[in-house]
NUGU-441853 format. One record per residue (C-alpha): residue in one letter; x, y, z. Coordinates in nm, 2 decimals. Layout:
N
+------+--------+--------+--------+
: resn :      u :      v :      w :
+------+--------+--------+--------+
:    A :      X :      Y :      Z :
...
+------+--------+--------+--------+
This chain:
440
+------+--------+--------+--------+
: resn :      u :      v :      w :
+------+--------+--------+--------+
:    M :  -8.29 :   1.27 :   1.30 :
:    Y :  -7.96 :   1.44 :   1.29 :
:    T :  -7.87 :   1.71 :   1.05 :
:    W :  -7.57 :   1.65 :   0.84 :
:    R :  -7.34 :   1.89 :   1.06 :
:    Q :  -7.44 :   1.68 :   1.37 :
:    T :  -7.37 :   1.35 :   1.18 :
:    D :  -7.04 :   1.49 :   1.08 :
:    R :  -6.96 :   1.61 :   1.44 :
:    L :  -7.05 :   1.24 :   1.56 :
:    Q :  -6.83 :   1.07 :   1.34 :
:    R :  -6.54 :   1.32 :   1.41 :
:    K :  -6.59 :   1.22 :   1.76 :
:    H :  -6.61 :   0.84 :   1.71 :
:    L :  -6.28 :   0.88 :   1.51 :
:    L :  -6.12 :   1.07 :   1.79 :
:    R :  -6.20 :   0.79 :   2.05 :
:    E :  -6.04 :   0.55 :   1.82 :
:    T :  -5.73 :   0.71 :   1.77 :
:    V :  -5.66 :   0.81 :   2.12 :
:    P :  -5.52 :   0.53 :   2.31 :
:    P :  -5.63 :   0.45 :   2.67 :
:    K :  -5.45 :   0.54 :   2.95 :
:    G :  -5.15 :   0.29 :   3.05 :
:    L :  -5.05 :   0.23 :   2.69 :
:    R :  -4.75 :   0.38 :   2.51 :
:    Q :  -4.86 :   0.72 :   2.36 :
:    D :  -4.68 :   0.67 :   2.03 :
:    I :  -5.00 :   0.60 :   1.81 :
:    M :  -5.00 :   0.90 :   1.56 :
:    P :  -5.36 :   1.02 :   1.45 :
:    R :  -5.47 :   0.99 :   1.09 :
:    K :  -5.25 :   1.21 :   0.87 :
:    G :  -5.42 :   1.49 :   0.69 :
:    V :  -5.43 :   1.58 :   0.32 :
:    T :  -5.14 :   1.83 :   0.35 :
:    T :  -4.93 :   1.61 :   0.56 :
:    E :  -4.96 :   1.32 :   0.31 :
:    L :  -4.88 :   1.57 :   0.02 :
:    K :  -4.56 :   1.68 :   0.23 :
:    A :  -4.46 :   1.32 :   0.30 :
:    T :  -4.50 :   1.23 :  -0.10 :
:    S :  -4.29 :   1.55 :  -0.19 :
:    A :  -4.03 :   1.42 :   0.08 :
:    N :  -4.03 :   1.08 :  -0.07 :
:    E :  -3.96 :   1.21 :  -0.43 :
:    V :  -3.67 :   1.41 :  -0.30 :
:    S :  -3.54 :   1.11 :  -0.12 :
:    K :  -3.56 :   0.91 :  -0.43 :
:    E :  -3.36 :   1.17 :  -0.61 :
:    S :  -3.10 :   1.19 :  -0.32 :
:    T :  -3.03 :   0.83 :  -0.35 :
:    V :  -2.94 :   0.82 :  -0.70 :
:    R :  -2.59 :   0.90 :  -0.65 :
:    S :  -2.55 :   0.63 :  -0.36 :
:    R :  -2.70 :   0.37 :  -0.61 :
:    K :  -2.47 :   0.47 :  -0.89 :
:    R :  -2.16 :   0.45 :  -0.64 :
:    K :  -2.28 :   0.11 :  -0.55 :
:    A :  -2.30 :   0.01 :  -0.92 :
:    D :  -1.96 :   0.13 :  -1.00 :
:    V :  -1.80 :  -0.05 :  -0.72 :
:    A :  -1.95 :  -0.37 :  -0.86 :
:    I :  -1.75 :  -0.28 :  -1.15 :
:    Y :  -1.43 :  -0.24 :  -0.97 :
:    L :  -1.45 :  -0.52 :  -0.71 :
:    Q :  -1.46 :  -0.90 :  -0.82 :
:    D :  -1.72 :  -1.02 :  -0.56 :
:    P :  -1.94 :  -0.71 :  -0.44 :
:    D :  -2.13 :  -0.93 :  -0.20 :
:    E :  -1.84 :  -1.04 :  -0.02 :
:    E :  -1.73 :  -0.68 :   0.00 :
:    V :  -2.05 :  -0.54 :   0.15 :
:    T :  -2.01 :  -0.82 :   0.41 :
:    E :  -1.67 :  -0.73 :   0.47 :
:    M :  -1.77 :  -0.34 :   0.50 :
:    T :  -2.02 :  -0.43 :   0.77 :
:    K :  -1.81 :  -0.64 :   0.97 :
:    K :  -1.73 :  -0.54 :   1.35 :
:    K :  -1.42 :  -0.57 :   1.51 :
:    Q :  -1.31 :  -0.92 :   1.58 :
:    C :  -1.12 :  -1.03 :   1.89 :
:    V :  -0.87 :  -1.32 :   1.91 :
:    T :  -0.79 :  -1.49 :   2.21 :
:    Q :  -0.42 :  -1.57 :   2.24 :
:    A :  -0.31 :  -1.91 :   2.34 :
:    C :  -0.14 :  -1.96 :   2.66 :
:    W :   0.23 :  -2.01 :   2.56 :
:    S :   0.41 :  -2.28 :   2.76 :
:    P :   0.79 :  -2.20 :   2.86 :
:    A :   0.89 :  -2.44 :   2.60 :
:    T :   0.78 :  -2.24 :   2.33 :
:    G :   1.00 :  -1.96 :   2.41 :
:    C :   0.72 :  -1.71 :   2.44 :
:    T :   0.64 :  -1.53 :   2.73 :
:    S :   0.32 :  -1.33 :   2.61 :
:    P :   0.03 :  -1.39 :   2.86 :
:    C :  -0.30 :  -1.52 :   2.77 :
:    R :  -0.53 :  -1.21 :   2.69 :
:    R :  -0.80 :  -1.10 :   2.46 :
:    I :  -0.70 :  -0.84 :   2.24 :
:    P :  -0.88 :  -0.63 :   1.95 :
:    T :  -0.75 :  -0.72 :   1.61 :
:    P :  -0.95 :  -0.50 :   1.35 :
:    D :  -0.72 :  -0.64 :   1.10 :
:    A :  -0.80 :  -1.00 :   1.13 :
:    E :  -1.03 :  -1.18 :   0.90 :
:    V :  -1.28 :  -1.44 :   0.99 :
:    E :  -1.11 :  -1.78 :   1.00 :
:    E :  -1.23 :  -2.13 :   1.05 :
:    P :  -1.10 :  -2.26 :   1.41 :
:    V :  -0.78 :  -2.45 :   1.34 :
:    A :  -0.51 :  -2.58 :   1.58 :
:    L :  -0.23 :  -2.34 :   1.66 :
:    S :   0.04 :  -2.59 :   1.51 :
:    G :  -0.12 :  -2.54 :   1.18 :
:    L :  -0.02 :  -2.16 :   1.14 :
:    S :  -0.29 :  -2.10 :   0.92 :
:    F :  -0.43 :  -1.77 :   1.07 :
:    S :  -0.43 :  -1.45 :   0.87 :
:    Q :  -0.13 :  -1.24 :   0.81 :
:    Y :  -0.20 :  -0.97 :   1.07 :
:    T :  -0.33 :  -1.20 :   1.36 :
:    L :   0.00 :  -1.43 :   1.30 :
:    K :   0.21 :  -1.13 :   1.34 :
:    T :   0.02 :  -1.03 :   1.66 :
:    L :   0.04 :  -1.36 :   1.83 :
:    C :   0.41 :  -1.36 :   1.79 :
:    I :   0.50 :  -1.02 :   1.91 :
:    T :   0.70 :  -1.00 :   2.23 :
:    P :   0.79 :  -0.66 :   2.30 :
:    T :   1.14 :  -0.60 :   2.44 :
:    R :   1.16 :  -0.23 :   2.49 :
:    S :   1.11 :  -0.10 :   2.85 :
:    S :   0.82 :   0.16 :   2.88 :
:    P :   0.93 :   0.52 :   2.93 :
:    L :   0.59 :   0.62 :   3.00 :
:    P :   0.49 :   0.77 :   3.35 :
:    V :   0.25 :   0.63 :   3.60 :
:    L :  -0.08 :   0.67 :   3.43 :
:    C :  -0.41 :   0.71 :   3.63 :
:    W :  -0.64 :   0.56 :   3.36 :
:    A :  -0.46 :   0.25 :   3.23 :
:    N :  -0.14 :   0.04 :   3.32 :
:    K :   0.17 :   0.20 :   3.16 :
:    D :   0.33 :  -0.11 :   3.04 :
:    D :   0.01 :  -0.23 :   2.89 :
:    V :  -0.01 :   0.11 :   2.70 :
:    W :   0.33 :   0.08 :   2.59 :
:    N :   0.32 :  -0.29 :   2.47 :
:    N :  -0.01 :  -0.22 :   2.27 :
:    L :   0.20 :   0.09 :   2.09 :
:    L :   0.51 :  -0.17 :   2.02 :
:    K :   0.26 :  -0.40 :   1.88 :
:    K :   0.09 :  -0.18 :   1.64 :
:    D :   0.43 :  -0.06 :   1.52 :
:    M :   0.50 :  -0.39 :   1.40 :
:    I :   0.18 :  -0.53 :   1.30 :
:    Y :   0.16 :  -0.24 :   1.03 :
:    S :   0.45 :  -0.35 :   0.81 :
:    R :   0.56 :  -0.19 :   0.47 :
:    D :   0.73 :  -0.30 :   0.19 :
:    V :   1.04 :  -0.10 :   0.08 :
:    N :   1.07 :  -0.29 :  -0.24 :
:    F :   0.70 :  -0.23 :  -0.37 :
:    M :   0.82 :   0.00 :  -0.65 :
:    E :   0.95 :  -0.33 :  -0.83 :
:    R :   0.58 :  -0.41 :  -0.89 :
:    H :   0.54 :  -0.10 :  -1.09 :
:    P :   0.80 :  -0.08 :  -1.37 :
:    Q :   0.67 :   0.23 :  -1.51 :
:    L :   0.70 :   0.41 :  -1.20 :
:    Q :   1.02 :   0.60 :  -1.04 :
:    P :   1.07 :   0.70 :  -0.68 :
:    K :   1.09 :   1.07 :  -0.80 :
:    M :   0.72 :   1.02 :  -0.86 :
:    R :   0.63 :   0.91 :  -0.53 :
:    A :   0.79 :   1.20 :  -0.38 :
:    I :   0.63 :   1.46 :  -0.59 :
:    L :   0.31 :   1.29 :  -0.51 :
:    L :   0.36 :   1.30 :  -0.13 :
:    D :   0.49 :   1.67 :  -0.16 :
:    W :   0.19 :   1.78 :  -0.34 :
:    L :  -0.05 :   1.61 :  -0.06 :
:    M :   0.14 :   1.83 :   0.20 :
:    E :   0.06 :   2.12 :   0.01 :
:    V :  -0.32 :   2.04 :  -0.01 :
:    C :  -0.31 :   1.95 :   0.37 :
:    E :  -0.17 :   2.28 :   0.42 :
:    V :  -0.44 :   2.46 :   0.21 :
:    Y :  -0.72 :   2.27 :   0.39 :
:    K :  -0.54 :   2.30 :   0.73 :
:    L :  -0.53 :   1.95 :   0.78 :
:    H :  -0.31 :   1.79 :   1.06 :
:    R :   0.00 :   1.63 :   1.04 :
:    E :  -0.15 :   1.30 :   1.14 :
:    T :  -0.39 :   1.31 :   0.84 :
:    F :  -0.10 :   1.33 :   0.61 :
:    Y :   0.11 :   1.06 :   0.76 :
:    L :  -0.20 :   0.83 :   0.76 :
:    A :  -0.24 :   0.91 :   0.38 :
:    Q :   0.12 :   0.84 :   0.32 :
:    D :   0.08 :   0.50 :   0.50 :
:    F :  -0.23 :   0.41 :   0.32 :
:    F :  -0.06 :   0.50 :  -0.02 :
:    D :   0.24 :   0.29 :   0.03 :
:    R :   0.07 :  -0.02 :   0.17 :
:    F :  -0.19 :   0.00 :  -0.12 :
:    M :   0.06 :   0.01 :  -0.37 :
:    A :   0.24 :  -0.29 :  -0.23 :
:    T :  -0.08 :  -0.50 :  -0.31 :
:    Q :  -0.12 :  -0.38 :  -0.66 :
:    M :   0.07 :  -0.47 :  -0.99 :
:    N :   0.17 :  -0.23 :  -1.29 :
:    V :   0.02 :   0.09 :  -1.17 :
:    V :   0.04 :   0.35 :  -1.43 :
:    K :   0.16 :   0.72 :  -1.33 :
:    T :  -0.16 :   0.87 :  -1.46 :
:    R :  -0.33 :   0.68 :  -1.16 :
:    L :  -0.10 :   0.80 :  -0.87 :
:    Q :  -0.27 :   1.13 :  -0.82 :
:    L :  -0.62 :   0.96 :  -0.79 :
:    I :  -0.47 :   0.67 :  -0.56 :
:    G :  -0.30 :   0.99 :  -0.33 :
:    I :  -0.59 :   1.21 :  -0.31 :
:    S :  -0.82 :   0.89 :  -0.23 :
:    A :  -0.60 :   0.80 :   0.06 :
:    L :  -0.60 :   1.15 :   0.17 :
:    F :  -0.97 :   1.16 :   0.15 :
:    I :  -1.00 :   0.85 :   0.38 :
:    A :  -0.73 :   0.99 :   0.61 :
:    A :  -0.91 :   1.31 :   0.67 :
:    K :  -1.25 :   1.14 :   0.73 :
:    L :  -1.05 :   0.93 :   1.01 :
:    E :  -0.87 :   1.21 :   1.16 :
:    E :  -1.03 :   1.54 :   1.11 :
:    I :  -1.34 :   1.67 :   1.30 :
:    Y :  -1.47 :   1.87 :   0.99 :
:    P :  -1.30 :   1.70 :   0.69 :
:    P :  -1.33 :   1.86 :   0.36 :
:    K :  -1.61 :   1.73 :   0.14 :
:    V :  -1.52 :   1.50 :  -0.15 :
:    H :  -1.58 :   1.78 :  -0.39 :
:    Q :  -1.32 :   1.97 :  -0.25 :
:    F :  -1.04 :   1.70 :  -0.30 :
:    A :  -1.17 :   1.65 :  -0.68 :
:    Y :  -1.12 :   2.05 :  -0.70 :
:    V :  -0.75 :   2.05 :  -0.59 :
:    T :  -0.69 :   1.79 :  -0.88 :
:    D :  -0.78 :   2.05 :  -1.12 :
:    G :  -1.02 :   1.82 :  -1.33 :
:    A :  -0.79 :   1.50 :  -1.32 :
:    C :  -1.00 :   1.31 :  -1.07 :
:    T :  -1.38 :   1.32 :  -1.05 :
:    E :  -1.59 :   1.28 :  -0.74 :
:    D :  -1.69 :   0.96 :  -0.84 :
:    E :  -1.34 :   0.82 :  -0.89 :
:    I :  -1.25 :   0.90 :  -0.56 :
:    L :  -1.55 :   0.74 :  -0.40 :
:    N :  -1.47 :   0.43 :  -0.61 :
:    M :  -1.11 :   0.42 :  -0.54 :
:    E :  -1.18 :   0.49 :  -0.16 :
:    L :  -1.36 :   0.17 :  -0.14 :
:    I :  -1.08 :  -0.04 :  -0.35 :
:    I :  -0.82 :   0.12 :  -0.11 :
:    M :  -1.00 :   0.01 :   0.22 :
:    K :  -1.06 :  -0.32 :   0.07 :
:    E :  -0.72 :  -0.39 :  -0.03 :
:    L :  -0.59 :  -0.28 :   0.30 :
:    K :  -0.84 :  -0.53 :   0.47 :
:    W :  -1.00 :  -0.23 :   0.67 :
:    S :  -0.66 :  -0.19 :   0.85 :
:    L :  -0.68 :   0.19 :   0.89 :
:    S :  -0.51 :   0.27 :   1.24 :
:    P :  -0.11 :   0.25 :   1.22 :
:    L :   0.07 :   0.44 :   1.46 :
:    T :   0.26 :   0.69 :   1.24 :
:    S :   0.60 :   0.85 :   1.29 :
:    I :   0.46 :   1.17 :   1.37 :
:    S :   0.27 :   1.00 :   1.66 :
:    W :   0.57 :   0.85 :   1.78 :
:    L :   0.74 :   1.18 :   1.77 :
:    N :   0.44 :   1.34 :   1.98 :
:    I :   0.50 :   1.05 :   2.24 :
:    Y :   0.89 :   1.09 :   2.26 :
:    M :   0.88 :   1.48 :   2.28 :
:    Q :   0.58 :   1.44 :   2.54 :
:    V :   0.77 :   1.21 :   2.77 :
:    A :   1.10 :   1.42 :   2.75 :
:    Y :   0.95 :   1.74 :   2.86 :
:    L :   0.67 :   1.59 :   3.08 :
:    K :   0.69 :   1.73 :   3.45 :
:    D :   0.35 :   1.64 :   3.58 :
:    S :   0.21 :   1.29 :   3.51 :
:    G :  -0.14 :   1.41 :   3.57 :
:    E :  -0.12 :   1.64 :   3.26 :
:    V :   0.02 :   1.37 :   3.03 :
:    L :  -0.26 :   1.43 :   2.76 :
:    I :  -0.18 :   1.78 :   2.74 :
:    P :   0.12 :   1.89 :   2.51 :
:    Q :   0.43 :   1.99 :   2.73 :
:    Y :   0.70 :   2.03 :   2.48 :
:    P :   0.81 :   2.36 :   2.28 :
:    Q :   0.62 :   2.37 :   1.95 :
:    P :   0.91 :   2.54 :   1.74 :
:    T :   1.12 :   2.26 :   1.83 :
:    F :   0.87 :   2.01 :   1.75 :
:    V :   0.82 :   2.16 :   1.42 :
:    Q :   1.17 :   2.16 :   1.32 :
:    I :   1.19 :   1.77 :   1.40 :
:    A :   0.88 :   1.71 :   1.22 :
:    E :   1.01 :   1.88 :   0.90 :
:    L :   1.30 :   1.65 :   0.91 :
:    L :   1.05 :   1.37 :   0.90 :
:    D :   0.85 :   1.54 :   0.64 :
:    M :   1.16 :   1.53 :   0.40 :
:    C :   1.27 :   1.17 :   0.49 :
:    V :   0.93 :   1.01 :   0.42 :
:    L :   0.97 :   1.14 :   0.06 :
:    D :   1.25 :   0.90 :   0.02 :
:    V :   1.09 :   0.54 :  -0.04 :
:    K :   1.40 :   0.39 :   0.15 :
:    C :   1.22 :   0.54 :   0.47 :
:    L :   0.99 :   0.21 :   0.44 :
:    E :   1.29 :  -0.01 :   0.55 :
:    F :   1.25 :   0.13 :   0.90 :
:    S :   0.96 :   0.11 :   1.12 :
:    N :   0.79 :   0.45 :   1.23 :
:    G :   0.91 :   0.43 :   1.60 :
:    V :   1.28 :   0.41 :   1.46 :
:    L :   1.23 :   0.70 :   1.22 :
:    A :   1.09 :   0.92 :   1.47 :
:    A :   1.38 :   0.83 :   1.74 :
:    S :   1.65 :   0.88 :   1.47 :
:    A :   1.51 :   1.23 :   1.37 :
:    L :   1.48 :   1.32 :   1.74 :
:    F :   1.85 :   1.21 :   1.77 :
:    H :   1.96 :   1.46 :   1.51 :
:    F :   1.82 :   1.73 :   1.74 :
:    S :   1.92 :   1.60 :   2.09 :
:    S :   2.16 :   1.31 :   2.22 :
:    M :   2.15 :   0.95 :   2.26 :
:    E :   2.08 :   0.95 :   2.61 :
:    L :   1.75 :   1.14 :   2.57 :
:    V :   1.67 :   0.93 :   2.29 :
:    A :   1.70 :   0.61 :   2.48 :
:    K :   1.54 :   0.73 :   2.80 :
:    V :   1.20 :   0.86 :   2.61 :
:    S :   1.21 :   0.55 :   2.34 :
:    G :   1.37 :   0.26 :   2.49 :
:    F :   1.59 :   0.23 :   2.19 :
:    Q :   1.98 :   0.13 :   2.22 :
:    W :   2.22 :   0.25 :   1.94 :
:    S :   2.23 :  -0.09 :   1.78 :
:    D :   1.84 :  -0.04 :   1.72 :
:    M :   1.87 :   0.26 :   1.52 :
:    E :   2.22 :   0.31 :   1.41 :
:    Q :   2.14 :   0.22 :   1.04 :
:    C :   1.83 :   0.48 :   1.03 :
:    V :   2.04 :   0.75 :   1.20 :
:    K :   2.34 :   0.72 :   0.96 :
:    W :   2.08 :   0.70 :   0.66 :
:    M :   1.92 :   1.00 :   0.80 :
:    V :   2.23 :   1.23 :   0.81 :
:    P :   2.23 :   1.37 :   0.46 :
:    F :   1.87 :   1.49 :   0.54 :
:    A :   1.96 :   1.64 :   0.86 :
:    M :   2.26 :   1.83 :   0.70 :
:    S :   2.03 :   1.96 :   0.41 :
:    I :   1.77 :   2.09 :   0.69 :
:    R :   2.07 :   2.26 :   0.86 :
:    E :   2.19 :   2.41 :   0.55 :
:    M :   1.85 :   2.54 :   0.40 :
:    G :   1.70 :   2.65 :   0.73 :
:    S :   1.38 :   2.55 :   0.90 :
:    S :   1.05 :   2.72 :   0.77 :
:    G :   0.94 :   2.76 :   1.16 :
:    L :   0.62 :   2.74 :   1.31 :
:    K :   0.32 :   2.89 :   1.10 :
:    T :   0.01 :   3.05 :   1.21 :
:    F :  -0.34 :   2.96 :   1.06 :
:    K :  -0.67 :   3.18 :   1.09 :
:    G :  -0.91 :   2.96 :   1.29 :
:    I :  -0.67 :   2.74 :   1.45 :
:    S :  -0.61 :   2.78 :   1.81 :
:    A :  -0.24 :   2.83 :   1.92 :
:    D :  -0.19 :   2.52 :   2.10 :
:    D :  -0.27 :   2.33 :   1.79 :
:    M :  -0.08 :   2.54 :   1.53 :
:    H :   0.20 :   2.28 :   1.54 :
:    N :   0.00 :   2.00 :   1.46 :
:    I :  -0.12 :   2.14 :   1.11 :
:    Q :   0.08 :   1.99 :   0.85 :
:    T :   0.27 :   2.25 :   0.65 :
:    H :   0.45 :   2.26 :   0.32 :
:    A :   0.82 :   2.38 :   0.25 :
:    P :   1.04 :   2.35 :  -0.06 :
:    Y :   1.09 :   1.97 :   0.04 :
:    L :   1.17 :   1.85 :  -0.32 :
:    D :   1.47 :   2.08 :  -0.34 :
:    W :   1.58 :   2.00 :   0.02 :
:    L :   1.56 :   1.64 :  -0.10 :
:    D :   1.78 :   1.71 :  -0.41 :
:    K :   2.04 :   1.88 :  -0.18 :
:    A :   2.04 :   1.57 :   0.07 :
:    Y :   2.10 :   1.34 :  -0.23 :
:    S :   2.39 :   1.55 :  -0.33 :
:    Y :   2.55 :   1.50 :   0.02 :
:    H :   2.48 :   1.14 :  -0.02 :
:    L :   2.66 :   1.11 :  -0.36 :
:    L :   2.96 :   1.28 :  -0.20 :
:    D :   2.96 :   1.07 :   0.08 :
:    V :   2.96 :   0.76 :  -0.18 :
:    E :   3.25 :   0.92 :  -0.39 :
:    R :   3.46 :   0.99 :  -0.07 :
:    S :   3.41 :   0.63 :   0.06 :
:    Q :   3.52 :   0.48 :  -0.28 :
:    R :   3.86 :   0.71 :  -0.27 :
:    S :   3.92 :   0.65 :   0.08 :
:    P :   4.00 :   0.33 :   0.27 :
:    V :   3.78 :   0.44 :   0.54 :
:    P :   3.46 :   0.26 :   0.58 :
:    S :   3.15 :   0.41 :   0.44 :
:    G :   2.94 :   0.65 :   0.68 :
:    V :   3.20 :   0.95 :   0.66 :
:    L :   2.88 :   1.18 :   0.70 :
:    T :   2.84 :   1.11 :   1.05 :
:    P :   2.61 :   1.29 :   1.29 :
:    P :   2.77 :   1.60 :   1.46 :
:    P :   2.87 :   1.60 :   1.83 :
:    S :   2.59 :   1.67 :   2.07 :
:    S :   2.75 :   2.00 :   2.16 :
:    E :   2.69 :   2.14 :   1.80 :
:    K :   2.31 :   2.02 :   1.81 :
:    P :   2.02 :   2.24 :   1.90 :
:    E :   1.97 :   2.05 :   2.22 :
:    V :   1.63 :   1.91 :   2.31 :
:    T :   1.66 :   1.90 :   2.68 :
:    P :   1.38 :   1.97 :   2.92 :
:    S :   1.42 :   2.30 :   3.10 :
+------+--------+--------+--------+
């Protein structure tokens, strides 16, 4: 006869034998939880339920904005697809080899004959692109320089913009777009965001607006701050939280509105969120111009003040909606031309004068405004390393500089009307009068 203590001890020993697995088996069987552990788990579940209220609410809100929520969820979880290019025969006039390339922009399509030409928009453009500019890149130890260069050219052509998208929005004026982008630059400087973040946001905004109709001006700030929110999450290591973006709108946009608009923008852009921006092209051109050791191709070699000065010209140019007439590569090369020479630009970009003549002439009033008003120079930021200062987006009185550029443009138009000389009186100054960008 056992006492109640002995009985309890035997029961616990028997229970221990059942819970301890034999040798040779996985030691991942957990013993029975005590009452305290169960209470903690119950409390954690309650907290988890409370934390999911926001995400459920967001999902419900998205269902209101999107016509087909189920289809949207499928697109959100879709992995990058690959499209195998067809082997082109010489008779077709194309020389692109057969290769398997990543196409994050492609939709899932039914297999069809190539002659049907029923691929999605981005896939069709990818198949037809045959880069013609020779590669200025040095020999790379980690990839073939021609393959890298051709991929850059393809991406520059895939992400096309619509310069006439303002016609789809009768209530909007080009000046409203300029004011919005100028404000986004100011937000970037406050939160110490990179230049690439701003240029991604500008690209997202312009391409999204090209997919919409009759957007009212009261929605512009929401679209702009949501585009910047997306760009920051893609580019920044520590992006600001959504409540910080809502805060800078001074109550005009709530956190839920930004989160909902985030999904709408990405859906309309078909999740194509990796364009090669004009500031990225400028980085490439400057690096090639100043590169001395091909082993350090990934480390910036160019002087930061010079880069900032050219970047400010780009900053002002993108405020004008007419910048969408030109590719990002042409914009960056034209900006570099105004601070260097055609010989250097041709060397680092592969462009000829005929490729960029129109953009260079369009950019003349902006360059003249920069020279007259003066550059704001390289700024310092607390907590930012010295070798990354030039990459932080800064804000300058760009709207004032833009008005000055427009006055130069009107002056050029008036002169061309009074004179038999063809338009384009405001030509770029001789190379001897430019701040030369030549590697030392």
